[in-house]
N, CA, C, O and the ligand as a Tripos MOL2 file, in Angstrom:
@<TRIPOS>MOLECULE
protein
  277   275    70     0     0
PROTEIN
NO_CHARGES

@<TRIPOS>ATOM
      1 N          -6.6770    2.7110   13.3490 N.3       1 MET1
      2 CA         -6.4390    1.3950   13.9420 C.3       1 MET1
      3 C          -6.9710    0.3110   13.0060 C.2       1 MET1
      4 O          -8.1210    0.3710   12.5710 O.2       1 MET1
      5 N          -6.1480   -0.6600   12.7040 N.am      2 ARG2
      6 CA         -6.5850   -1.6680   11.7420 C.3       2 ARG2
      7 C          -7.5660   -2.6590   12.3570 C.2       2 ARG2
      8 O          -7.6510   -2.8120   13.5760 O.2       2 ARG2
      9 N          -8.2970   -3.3180   11.4810 N.am      3 ALA3
     10 CA         -9.2800   -4.3010   11.9300 C.3       3 ALA3
     11 C          -8.5930   -5.6060   12.3000 C.2       3 ALA3
     12 O          -7.6360   -6.0180   11.6450 O.2       3 ALA3
     13 N          -9.0800   -6.2490   13.3410 N.am      4 ARG4
     14 CA         -8.5680   -7.5660   13.7330 C.3       4 ARG4
     15 C          -9.7540   -8.5060   13.9080 C.2       4 ARG4
     16 O         -10.8630   -8.0990   14.2540 O.2       4 ARG4
     17 N          -9.4720   -9.7700   13.6560 N.am      5 LYS5
     18 CA        -10.4790  -10.8030   13.8620 C.3       5 LYS5
     19 C          -9.9360  -11.8400   14.8250 C.2       5 LYS5
     20 O          -8.7240  -12.0140   14.9530 O.2       5 LYS5
     21 N         -10.8390  -12.5230   15.4950 N.am      6 CYS6
     22 CA        -10.4370  -13.6110   16.3670 C.3       6 CYS6
     23 C          -9.7060  -14.6680   15.5540 C.2       6 CYS6
     24 O         -10.1820  -15.0800   14.4970 O.2       6 CYS6
     25 N          -8.5430  -15.1110   16.0450 N.am      7 PHE7
     26 CA         -7.7110  -16.0800   15.3430 C.3       7 PHE7
     27 C          -8.4550  -17.4020   15.1340 C.2       7 PHE7
     28 O          -8.2210  -18.0970   14.1450 O.2       7 PHE7
     29 N          -9.3340  -17.7410   16.0470 N.am      8 ARG8
     30 CA         -9.9860  -19.0410   15.9820 C.3       8 ARG8
     31 C         -11.3500  -19.0010   15.2810 C.2       8 ARG8
     32 O         -11.6050  -19.8150   14.3930 O.2       8 ARG8
     33 N         -12.2230  -18.0740   15.6630 N.am      9 CYS9
     34 CA        -13.5890  -18.1030   15.1270 C.3       9 CYS9
     35 C         -13.8530  -17.0300   14.0760 C.2       9 CYS9
     36 O         -14.8850  -17.0680   13.4060 O.2       9 CYS9
     37 N         -12.9390  -16.0740   13.9220 N.am     10 GLY10
     38 CA        -13.1040  -15.0610   12.8990 C.3      10 GLY10
     39 C         -13.9990  -13.9010   13.2790 C.2      10 GLY10
     40 O         -14.3050  -13.0450   12.4480 O.2      10 GLY10
     41 N         -14.4170  -13.8710   14.5240 N.am     11 LYS11
     42 CA        -15.2700  -12.7760   14.9850 C.3      11 LYS11
     43 C         -14.5080  -11.4570   14.9580 C.2      11 LYS11
     44 O         -13.3340  -11.3980   15.3210 O.2      11 LYS11
     45 N         -15.1870  -10.4050   14.5260 N.am     12 ASP12
     46 CA        -14.5640   -9.0830   14.5190 C.3      12 ASP12
     47 C         -14.2700   -8.6300   15.9390 C.2      12 ASP12
     48 O         -15.1050   -8.7640   16.8340 O.2      12 ASP12
     49 N         -13.0730   -8.0910   16.1320 N.am     13 LEU13
     50 CA        -12.6580   -7.6020   17.4450 C.3      13 LEU13
     51 C         -12.5740   -6.0810   17.3880 C.2      13 LEU13
     52 O         -12.0980   -5.5150   16.4050 O.2      13 LEU13
     53 N         -13.0320   -5.4340   18.4310 N.am     14 ARG14
     54 CA        -13.0230   -3.9770   18.4590 C.3      14 ARG14
     55 C         -11.9300   -3.4570   19.3820 C.2      14 ARG14
     56 O         -11.7980   -3.8960   20.5240 O.2      14 ARG14
     57 N         -11.1710   -2.5390   18.8780 N.am     15 TYR15
     58 CA        -10.0740   -1.9660   19.6610 C.3      15 TYR15
     59 C         -10.5840   -1.3250   20.9500 C.2      15 TYR15
     60 O          -9.9510   -1.4370   22.0000 O.2      15 TYR15
     61 N         -11.7180   -0.6600   20.8650 N.am     16 SER16
     62 CA        -12.2660    0.0160   22.0490 C.3      16 SER16
     63 C         -12.5930   -0.9830   23.1550 C.2      16 SER16
     64 O         -12.4040   -0.6860   24.3350 O.2      16 SER16
     65 N         -13.0790   -2.1570   22.7840 N.am     17 SER17
     66 CA        -13.3740   -3.1790   23.7820 C.3      17 SER17
     67 C         -12.0860   -3.7960   24.3240 C.2      17 SER17
     68 O         -11.9900   -4.1540   25.4980 O.2      17 SER17
     69 N         -11.1260   -3.9060   23.4560 N.am     18 TYR18
     70 CA         -9.8400   -4.4910   23.8150 C.3      18 TYR18
     71 C          -9.1310   -3.6850   24.9120 C.2      18 TYR18
     72 O          -8.6810   -4.2450   25.9120 O.2      18 TYR18
     73 N          -9.0400   -2.3880   24.7130 N.am     19 ILE19
     74 CA         -8.2290   -1.5910   25.6370 C.3      19 ILE19
     75 C          -8.9410   -1.2160   26.9240 C.2      19 ILE19
     76 O          -8.2860   -0.8920   27.9140 O.2      19 ILE19
     77 N         -10.2470   -1.2520   26.9350 N.am     20 LYS20
     78 CA        -10.9380   -0.7210   28.1060 C.3      20 LYS20
     79 C         -10.8470   -1.6380   29.3300 C.2      20 LYS20
     80 O         -11.1770   -1.2260   30.4420 O.2      20 LYS20
     81 N         -10.4040   -2.8630   29.1250 N.am     21 ASN21
     82 CA        -10.2610   -3.7860   30.2420 C.3      21 ASN21
     83 C          -8.8590   -3.7720   30.8520 C.2      21 ASN21
     84 O          -8.5490   -4.5480   31.7560 O.2      21 ASN21
     85 N          -8.0230   -2.8740   30.3380 N.am     22 TRP22
     86 CA         -6.6340   -2.8450   30.7830 C.3      22 TRP22
     87 C          -6.3060   -1.5090   31.4480 C.2      22 TRP22
     88 O          -7.0480   -0.5330   31.3410 O.2      22 TRP22
     89 N          -5.1880   -1.5080   32.1260 N.am     23 ASN23
     90 CA         -4.6980   -0.2890   32.7570 C.3      23 ASN23
     91 C          -4.3400    0.7470   31.6790 C.2      23 ASN23
     92 O          -3.6330    0.4170   30.7270 O.2      23 ASN23
     93 N          -4.8140    1.9850   31.8130 N.am     24 PRO24
     94 CA         -4.4950    3.0310   30.8270 C.3      24 PRO24
     95 C          -3.0000    3.2190   30.6040 C.2      24 PRO24
     96 O          -2.5840    3.6380   29.5230 O.2      24 PRO24
     97 N          -2.1980    2.9160   31.6020 N.am     25 ASP25
     98 CA         -0.7480    3.0390   31.4540 C.3      25 ASP25
     99 C          -0.1870    2.0480   30.4410 C.2      25 ASP25
    100 O           0.9290    2.2250   29.9520 O.2      25 ASP25
    101 N          -0.9430    1.0200   30.1270 N.am     26 ASP26
    102 CA         -0.4730   -0.0180   29.2100 C.3      26 ASP26
    103 C          -0.9430    0.1870   27.7740 C.2      26 ASP26
    104 O          -0.6680   -0.6450   26.9090 O.2      26 ASP26
    105 N          -1.6390    1.2730   27.5140 N.am     27 ILE27
    106 CA         -2.2510    1.4750   26.1960 C.3      27 ILE27
    107 C          -1.2290    1.4400   25.0570 C.2      27 ILE27
    108 O          -1.4840    0.8600   24.0020 O.2      27 ILE27
    109 N          -0.0870    2.0560   25.2780 N.am     28 GLU28
    110 CA          0.9210    2.0940   24.2140 C.3      28 GLU28
    111 C           1.3780    0.6890   23.8460 C.2      28 GLU28
    112 O           1.4840    0.3430   22.6690 O.2      28 GLU28
    113 N           1.6460   -0.1090   24.8650 N.am     29 HIS29
    114 CA          2.0660   -1.4940   24.6360 C.3      29 HIS29
    115 C           0.9470   -2.3020   23.9800 C.2      29 HIS29
    116 O           1.1960   -3.0930   23.0710 O.2      29 HIS29
    117 N          -0.2750   -2.0990   24.4420 N.am     30 LEU30
    118 CA         -1.4200   -2.8280   23.8910 C.3      30 LEU30
    119 C          -1.6340   -2.4900   22.4260 C.2      30 LEU30
    120 O          -2.0030   -3.3520   21.6280 O.2      30 LEU30
    121 N          -1.4000   -1.2320   22.0760 N.am     31 THR31
    122 CA         -1.5490   -0.8220   20.6800 C.3      31 THR31
    123 C          -0.4970   -1.5020   19.8110 C.2      31 THR31
    124 O          -0.7910   -1.8870   18.6790 O.2      31 THR31
    125 N           0.7130   -1.6530   20.3170 N.am     32 GLU32
    126 CA          1.7560   -2.3570   19.5760 C.3      32 GLU32
    127 C           1.3470   -3.8040   19.3200 C.2      32 GLU32
    128 O           1.5710   -4.3370   18.2330 O.2      32 GLU32
    129 N           0.7510   -4.4310   20.3220 N.am     33 ILE33
    130 CA          0.2760   -5.8080   20.1610 C.3      33 ILE33
    131 C          -0.8160   -5.8780   19.1000 C.2      33 ILE33
    132 O          -0.8180   -6.7610   18.2420 O.2      33 ILE33
    133 N          -1.7350   -4.9340   19.1770 N.am     34 TRP34
    134 CA         -2.8620   -4.8980   18.2270 C.3      34 TRP34
    135 C          -2.3590   -4.7720   16.7880 C.2      34 TRP34
    136 O          -2.9260   -5.3710   15.8740 O.2      34 TRP34
    137 N          -1.3110   -4.0020   16.5930 N.am     35 GLU35
    138 CA         -0.7900   -3.7540   15.2520 C.3      35 GLU35
    139 C           0.2040   -4.8210   14.7960 C.2      35 GLU35
    140 O           0.6540   -4.7990   13.6510 O.2      35 GLU35
    141 N           0.5410   -5.7350   15.6680 N.am     36 CYS36
    142 CA          1.5690   -6.7230   15.3700 C.3      36 CYS36
    143 C           1.0130   -7.8980   14.5680 C.2      36 CYS36
    144 O           0.0170   -8.5070   14.9590 O.2      36 CYS36
    145 N           1.6570   -8.2110   13.4530 N.am     37 ASP37
    146 CA          1.1550   -9.2690   12.5740 C.3      37 ASP37
    147 C           1.3420  -10.6690   13.1260 C.2      37 ASP37
    148 O           0.5730  -11.5670   12.7820 O.2      37 ASP37
    149 N           2.3280  -10.8810   13.9590 N.am     38 TYR38
    150 CA          2.6030  -12.2410   14.3990 C.3      38 TYR38
    151 C           2.0820  -12.5590   15.7990 C.2      38 TYR38
    152 O           2.4010  -13.6080   16.3580 O.2      38 TYR38
    153 N           1.2990  -11.6730   16.3520 N.am     39 ILE39
    154 CA          0.6080  -11.9930   17.5960 C.3      39 ILE39
    155 C          -0.8750  -12.1340   17.2910 C.2      39 ILE39
    156 O          -1.5210  -11.1970   16.8220 O.2      39 ILE39
    157 N          -1.4000  -13.3180   17.5650 N.am     40 GLU40
    158 CA         -2.8030  -13.5660   17.2730 C.3      40 GLU40
    159 C          -3.6750  -13.2140   18.4630 C.2      40 GLU40
    160 O          -3.2870  -13.4050   19.6160 O.2      40 GLU40
    161 N          -4.8420  -12.7050   18.1720 N.am     41 LEU41
    162 CA         -5.7810  -12.3060   19.2200 C.3      41 LEU41
    163 C          -6.9930  -13.2340   19.2300 C.2      41 LEU41
    164 O          -7.4580  -13.6980   18.1880 O.2      41 LEU41
    165 N          -7.4810  -13.4840   20.4230 N.am     42 PHE42
    166 CA         -8.6700  -14.3220   20.5640 C.3      42 PHE42
    167 C          -9.7850  -13.5180   21.2160 C.2      42 PHE42
    168 O          -9.5320  -12.6440   22.0450 O.2      42 PHE42
    169 N         -11.0120  -13.8190   20.8370 N.am     43 CYS43
    170 CA        -12.1420  -13.2320   21.5510 C.3      43 CYS43
    171 C         -12.2440  -13.9300   22.9190 C.2      43 CYS43
    172 O         -11.6030  -14.9540   23.1570 O.2      43 CYS43
    173 N         -13.0430  -13.3670   23.7840 N.am     44 CYS44
    174 CA        -13.1730  -13.8850   25.1440 C.3      44 CYS44
    175 C         -13.5590  -15.3630   25.1500 C.2      44 CYS44
    176 O         -12.9700  -16.1620   25.8780 O.2      44 CYS44
    177 N         -14.5390  -15.7140   24.3440 N.am     45 HIS45
    178 CA        -15.0400  -17.0850   24.3010 C.3      45 HIS45
    179 C         -13.9510  -18.0590   23.8550 C.2      45 HIS45
    180 O         -13.7510  -19.0950   24.4890 O.2      45 HIS45
    181 N         -13.2570  -17.7400   22.7830 N.am     46 CYS46
    182 CA        -12.2510  -18.6480   22.2410 C.3      46 CYS46
    183 C         -11.0390  -18.7540   23.1510 C.2      46 CYS46
    184 O         -10.4260  -19.8180   23.2390 O.2      46 CYS46
    185 N         -10.6900  -17.6900   23.8180 N.am     47 TYR47
    186 CA         -9.5650  -17.7420   24.7380 C.3      47 TYR47
    187 C          -9.8660  -18.6950   25.8950 C.2      47 TYR47
    188 O          -9.0050  -19.4680   26.3170 O.2      47 TYR47
    189 N         -11.0910  -18.6300   26.3990 N.am     48 SER48
    190 CA        -11.5060  -19.5260   27.4770 C.3      48 SER48
    191 C         -11.4490  -20.9670   27.0060 C.2      48 SER48
    192 O         -10.9900  -21.8480   27.7330 O.2      48 SER48
    193 N         -11.9150  -21.2060   25.7950 N.am     49 PHE49
    194 CA        -11.9110  -22.5420   25.2220 C.3      49 PHE49
    195 C         -10.4770  -23.0590   25.0830 C.2      49 PHE49
    196 O         -10.1770  -24.1920   25.4580 O.2      49 PHE49
    197 N          -9.6100  -22.2240   24.5460 N.am     50 LYS50
    198 CA         -8.2320  -22.6360   24.2990 C.3      50 LYS50
    199 C          -7.4940  -22.9880   25.5880 C.2      50 LYS50
    200 O          -6.8070  -24.0070   25.6520 O.2      50 LYS50
    201 N          -7.6330  -22.1670   26.5910 N.am     51 THR51
    202 CA         -6.9030  -22.4210   27.8320 C.3      51 THR51
    203 C          -7.4230  -23.6590   28.5440 C.2      51 THR51
    204 O          -6.7090  -24.2900   29.3240 O.2      51 THR51
    205 N          -8.6670  -23.9960   28.2680 N.am     52 LYS52
    206 CA         -9.2490  -25.1590   28.9190 C.3      52 LYS52
    207 C          -8.9110  -26.4640   28.1980 C.2      52 LYS52
    208 O          -8.6260  -27.4760   28.8380 O.2      52 LYS52
    209 N          -8.9440  -26.4350   26.8570 N.am     53 TYR53
    210 CA         -8.7990  -27.6650   26.0850 C.3      53 TYR53
    211 C          -7.4860  -27.7780   25.3150 C.2      53 TYR53
    212 O          -7.0560  -28.8820   24.9810 O.2      53 TYR53
    213 N          -6.8480  -26.6400   25.0310 N.am     54 GLN54
    214 CA         -5.6410  -26.6760   24.2000 C.3      54 GLN54
    215 C          -4.5490  -25.7970   24.8000 C.2      54 GLN54
    216 O          -4.0440  -24.9000   24.1260 O.2      54 GLN54
    217 N          -4.1800  -26.0380   26.0440 N.am     55 PRO55
    218 CA         -3.2500  -25.1190   26.7250 C.3      55 PRO55
    219 C          -1.8100  -25.1640   26.2200 C.2      55 PRO55
    220 O          -1.0320  -24.2560   26.5150 O.2      55 PRO55
    221 N          -1.4380  -26.1990   25.4680 N.am     56 ASN56
    222 CA         -0.0230  -26.3680   25.1250 C.3      56 ASN56
    223 C           0.2750  -26.3340   23.6340 C.2      56 ASN56
    224 O           1.3010  -26.8550   23.1950 O.2      56 ASN56
    225 N          -0.5950  -25.7370   22.8670 N.am     57 ILE57
    226 CA         -0.3540  -25.6810   21.4290 C.3      57 ILE57
    227 C           0.6900  -24.6080   21.1140 C.2      57 ILE57
    228 O           0.4640  -23.4160   21.3240 O.2      57 ILE57
    229 N           1.8400  -25.0630   20.6040 N.am     58 ASP58
    230 CA          2.9650  -24.1580   20.3950 C.3      58 ASP58
    231 C           2.6830  -23.0550   19.3880 C.2      58 ASP58
    232 O           3.1640  -21.9320   19.5420 O.2      58 ASP58
    233 N           1.9190  -23.3660   18.3740 N.am     59 THR59
    234 CA          1.6870  -22.3720   17.3370 C.3      59 THR59
    235 C           0.8620  -21.2030   17.8540 C.2      59 THR59
    236 O           0.7660  -20.1620   17.2030 O.2      59 THR59
    237 N           0.2760  -21.3780   19.0090 N.am     60 GLU60
    238 CA         -0.5440  -20.3030   19.5490 C.3      60 GLU60
    239 C           0.1180  -19.6190   20.7450 C.2      60 GLU60
    240 O          -0.5450  -18.9190   21.5110 O.2      60 GLU60
    241 N           1.4140  -19.8210   20.9010 N.am     61 LYS61
    242 CA          2.0720  -19.3160   22.0980 C.3      61 LYS61
    243 C           2.1180  -17.7910   22.1660 C.2      61 LYS61
    244 O           2.2980  -17.2210   23.2420 O.2      61 LYS61
    245 N           1.9550  -17.1320   21.0230 N.am     62 ASN62
    246 CA          1.9580  -15.6720   21.0470 C.3      62 ASN62
    247 C           0.5580  -15.0820   21.1630 C.2      62 ASN62
    248 O           0.3830  -13.8670   21.0720 O.2      62 ASN62
    249 N          -0.4230  -15.9280   21.3600 N.am     63 ALA63
    250 CA         -1.7960  -15.4430   21.4360 C.3      63 ALA63
    251 C          -1.9940  -14.5520   22.6490 C.2      63 ALA63
    252 O          -1.4400  -14.7980   23.7200 O.2      63 ALA63
    253 N          -2.7730  -13.5410   22.4650 N.am     64 LYS64
    254 CA         -3.0860  -12.6190   23.5450 C.3      64 LYS64
    255 C          -4.5870  -12.6010   23.7770 C.2      64 LYS64
    256 O          -5.3790  -12.7740   22.8500 O.2      64 LYS64
    257 N          -4.9510  -12.3940   24.9940 N.am     65 TYR65
    258 CA         -6.3490  -12.3300   25.3660 C.3      65 TYR65
    259 C          -6.9710  -11.0100   24.9550 C.2      65 TYR65
    260 O          -6.3960   -9.9450   25.1790 O.2      65 TYR65
    261 N          -8.1210  -11.0840   24.3650 N.am     66 ILE66
    262 CA         -8.8740   -9.8590   24.0830 C.3      66 ILE66
    263 C         -10.3180  -10.0970   24.4830 C.2      66 ILE66
    264 O         -10.9220  -11.0930   24.0860 O.2      66 ILE66
    265 N         -10.8540   -9.2110   25.2440 N.am     67 LYS67
    266 CA        -12.2080   -9.3860   25.7430 C.3      67 LYS67
    267 C         -13.1860   -8.5550   24.9240 C.2      67 LYS67
    268 O         -13.0000   -7.3530   24.7350 O.2      67 LYS67
    269 N         -14.2280   -9.2190   24.4450 N.am     68 ILE68
    270 CA        -15.2730   -8.5500   23.6750 C.3      68 ILE68
    271 C         -16.5580   -8.5620   24.4810 C.2      68 ILE68
    272 O         -16.9980   -9.6120   24.9480 O.2      68 ILE68
    273 N         -17.1410   -7.4240   24.6390 N.am     69 ASN69
    274 CA        -18.3760   -7.3260   25.4150 C.3      69 ASN69
    275 C         -19.5910   -7.3070   24.4850 C.2      69 ASN69
    276 O         -20.7260   -7.2280   24.9540 O.2      69 ASN69
    277 ZN        -13.3330  -16.3040   18.8150 Zn       70 ZN70
@<TRIPOS>BOND
     1     1     2 1
     2     2     3 1
     3     3     4 2
     4     3     5 am
     5     5     6 1
     6     6     7 1
     7     7     8 2
     8     7     9 am
     9     9    10 1
    10    10    11 1
    11    11    12 2
    12    11    13 am
    13    13    14 1
    14    14    15 1
    15    15    16 2
    16    15    17 am
    17    17    18 1
    18    18    19 1
    19    19    20 2
    20    19    21 am
    21    21    22 1
    22    22    23 1
    23    23    24 2
    24    23    25 am
    25    25    26 1
    26    26    27 1
    27    27    28 2
    28    27    29 am
    29    29    30 1
    30    30    31 1
    31    31    32 2
    32    31    33 am
    33    33    34 1
    34    34    35 1
    35    35    36 2
    36    35    37 am
    37    37    38 1
    38    38    39 1
    39    39    40 2
    40    39    41 am
    41    41    42 1
    42    42    43 1
    43    43    44 2
    44    43    45 am
    45    45    46 1
    46    46    47 1
    47    47    48 2
    48    47    49 am
    49    49    50 1
    50    50    51 1
    51    51    52 2
    52    51    53 am
    53    53    54 1
    54    54    55 1
    55    55    56 2
    56    55    57 am
    57    57    58 1
    58    58    59 1
    59    59    60 2
    60    59    61 am
    61    61    62 1
    62    62    63 1
    63    63    64 2
    64    63    65 am
    65    65    66 1
    66    66    67 1
    67    67    68 2
    68    67    69 am
    69    69    70 1
    70    70    71 1
    71    71    72 2
    72    71    73 am
    73    73    74 1
    74    74    75 1
    75    75    76 2
    76    75    77 am
    77    77    78 1
    78    78    79 1
    79    79    80 2
    80    79    81 am
    81    81    82 1
    82    82    83 1
    83    83    84 2
    84    83    85 am
    85    85    86 1
    86    86    87 1
    87    87    88 2
    88    87    89 am
    89    89    90 1
    90    90    91 1
    91    91    92 2
    92    91    93 am
    93    93    94 1
    94    94    95 1
    95    95    96 2
    96    95    97 am
    97    97    98 1
    98    98    99 1
    99    99   100 2
   100    99   101 am
   101   101   102 1
   102   102   103 1
   103   103   104 2
   104   103   105 am
   105   105   106 1
   106   106   107 1
   107   107   108 2
   108   107   109 am
   109   109   110 1
   110   110   111 1
   111   111   112 2
   112   111   113 am
   113   113   114 1
   114   114   115 1
   115   115   116 2
   116   115   117 am
   117   117   118 1
   118   118   119 1
   119   119   120 2
   120   119   121 am
   121   121   122 1
   122   122   123 1
   123   123   124 2
   124   123   125 am
   125   125   126 1
   126   126   127 1
   127   127   128 2
   128   127   129 am
   129   129   130 1
   130   130   131 1
   131   131   132 2
   132   131   133 am
   133   133   134 1
   134   134   135 1
   135   135   136 2
   136   135   137 am
   137   137   138 1
   138   138   139 1
   139   139   140 2
   140   139   141 am
   141   141   142 1
   142   142   143 1
   143   143   144 2
   144   143   145 am
   145   145   146 1
   146   146   147 1
   147   147   148 2
   148   147   149 am
   149   149   150 1
   150   150   151 1
   151   151   152 2
   152   151   153 am
   153   153   154 1
   154   154   155 1
   155   155   156 2
   156   155   157 am
   157   157   158 1
   158   158   159 1
   159   159   160 2
   160   159   161 am
   161   161   162 1
   162   162   163 1
   163   163   164 2
   164   163   165 am
   165   165   166 1
   166   166   167 1
   167   167   168 2
   168   167   169 am
   169   169   170 1
   170   170   171 1
   171   171   172 2
   172   171   173 am
   173   173   174 1
   174   174   175 1
   175   175   176 2
   176   175   177 am
   177   177   178 1
   178   178   179 1
   179   179   180 2
   180   179   181 am
   181   181   182 1
   182   182   183 1
   183   183   184 2
   184   183   185 am
   185   185   186 1
   186   186   187 1
   187   187   188 2
   188   187   189 am
   189   189   190 1
   190   190   191 1
   191   191   192 2
   192   191   193 am
   193   193   194 1
   194   194   195 1
   195   195   196 2
   196   195   197 am
   197   197   198 1
   198   198   199 1
   199   199   200 2
   200   199   201 am
   201   201   202 1
   202   202   203 1
   203   203   204 2
   204   203   205 am
   205   205   206 1
   206   206   207 1
   207   207   208 2
   208   207   209 am
   209   209   210 1
   210   210   211 1
   211   211   212 2
   212   211   213 am
   213   213   214 1
   214   214   215 1
   215   215   216 2
   216   215   217 am
   217   217   218 1
   218   218   219 1
   219   219   220 2
   220   219   221 am
   221   221   222 1
   222   222   223 1
   223   223   224 2
   224   223   225 am
   225   225   226 1
   226   226   227 1
   227   227   228 2
   228   227   229 am
   229   229   230 1
   230   230   231 1
   231   231   232 2
   232   231   233 am
   233   233   234 1
   234   234   235 1
   235   235   236 2
   236   235   237 am
   237   237   238 1
   238   238   239 1
   239   239   240 2
   240   239   241 am
   241   241   242 1
   242   242   243 1
   243   243   244 2
   244   243   245 am
   245   245   246 1
   246   246   247 1
   247   247   248 2
   248   247   249 am
   249   249   250 1
   250   250   251 1
   251   251   252 2
   252   251   253 am
   253   253   254 1
   254   254   255 1
   255   255   256 2
   256   255   257 am
   257   257   258 1
   258   258   259 1
   259   259   260 2
   260   259   261 am
   261   261   262 1
   262   262   263 1
   263   263   264 2
   264   263   265 am
   265   265   266 1
   266   266   267 1
   267   267   268 2
   268   267   269 am
   269   269   270 1
   270   270   271 1
   271   271   272 2
   272   271   273 am
   273   273   274 1
   274   274   275 1
   275   275   276 2
@<TRIPOS>SUBSTRUCTURE
     1 MET1         2 RESIDUE 1 A MET
     2 ARG2         6 RESIDUE 1 A ARG
     3 ALA3        10 RESIDUE 1 A ALA
     4 ARG4        14 RESIDUE 1 A ARG
     5 LYS5        18 RESIDUE 1 A LYS
     6 CYS6        22 RESIDUE 1 A CYS
     7 PHE7        26 RESIDUE 1 A PHE
     8 ARG8        30 RESIDUE 1 A ARG
     9 CYS9        34 RESIDUE 1 A CYS
    10 GLY10       38 RESIDUE 1 A GLY
    11 LYS11       42 RESIDUE 1 A LYS
    12 ASP12       46 RESIDUE 1 A ASP
    13 LEU13       50 RESIDUE 1 A LEU
    14 ARG14       54 RESIDUE 1 A ARG
    15 TYR15       58 RESIDUE 1 A TYR
    16 SER16       62 RESIDUE 1 A SER
    17 SER17       66 RESIDUE 1 A SER
    18 TYR18       70 RESIDUE 1 A TYR
    19 ILE19       74 RESIDUE 1 A ILE
    20 LYS20       78 RESIDUE 1 A LYS
    21 ASN21       82 RESIDUE 1 A ASN
    22 TRP22       86 RESIDUE 1 A TRP
    23 ASN23       90 RESIDUE 1 A ASN
    24 PRO24       94 RESIDUE 1 A PRO
    25 ASP25       98 RESIDUE 1 A ASP
    26 ASP26      102 RESIDUE 1 A ASP
    27 ILE27      106 RESIDUE 1 A ILE
    28 GLU28      110 RESIDUE 1 A GLU
    29 HIS29      114 RESIDUE 1 A HIS
    30 LEU30      118 RESIDUE 1 A LEU
    31 THR31      122 RESIDUE 1 A THR
    32 GLU32      126 RESIDUE 1 A GLU
    33 ILE33      130 RESIDUE 1 A ILE
    34 TRP34      134 RESIDUE 1 A TRP
    35 GLU35      138 RESIDUE 1 A GLU
    36 CYS36      142 RESIDUE 1 A CYS
    37 ASP37      146 RESIDUE 1 A ASP
    38 TYR38      150 RESIDUE 1 A TYR
    39 ILE39      154 RESIDUE 1 A ILE
    40 GLU40      158 RESIDUE 1 A GLU
    41 LEU41      162 RESIDUE 1 A LEU
    42 PHE42      166 RESIDUE 1 A PHE
    43 CYS43      170 RESIDUE 1 A CYS
    44 CYS44      174 RESIDUE 1 A CYS
    45 HIS45      178 RESIDUE 1 A HIS
    46 CYS46      182 RESIDUE 1 A CYS
    47 TYR47      186 RESIDUE 1 A TYR
    48 SER48      190 RESIDUE 1 A SER
    49 PHE49      194 RESIDUE 1 A PHE
    50 LYS50      198 RESIDUE 1 A LYS
    51 THR51      202 RESIDUE 1 A THR
    52 LYS52      206 RESIDUE 1 A LYS
    53 TYR53      210 RESIDUE 1 A TYR
    54 GLN54      214 RESIDUE 1 A GLN
    55 PRO55      218 RESIDUE 1 A PRO
    56 ASN56      222 RESIDUE 1 A ASN
    57 ILE57      226 RESIDUE 1 A ILE
    58 ASP58      230 RESIDUE 1 A ASP
    59 THR59      234 RESIDUE 1 A THR
    60 GLU60      238 RESIDUE 1 A GLU
    61 LYS61      242 RESIDUE 1 A LYS
    62 ASN62      246 RESIDUE 1 A ASN
    63 ALA63      250 RESIDUE 1 A ALA
    64 LYS64      254 RESIDUE 1 A LYS
    65 TYR65      258 RESIDUE 1 A TYR
    66 ILE66      262 RESIDUE 1 A ILE
    67 LYS67      266 RESIDUE 1 A LYS
    68 ILE68      270 RESIDUE 1 A ILE
    69 ASN69      274 RESIDUE 1 A ASN
    70 ZN70       277 GROUP 0 **** ****
């Protein structure tokens, strides 16, 4: 599994943390997202910030939530 960083703050994201908050039935789809170059991932903190202050930024429309514990 390749390494991913938060699109906004650059924090390292862990695949194990990413998938454990989701339904196991969705793992295959989630892995496709993780490996996809044009979908950006955000850490929990940055996702909260974005939805609160920057909800309509078009360049981030493919962003997906990723929770880091
Ligand atoms: Zn972040």
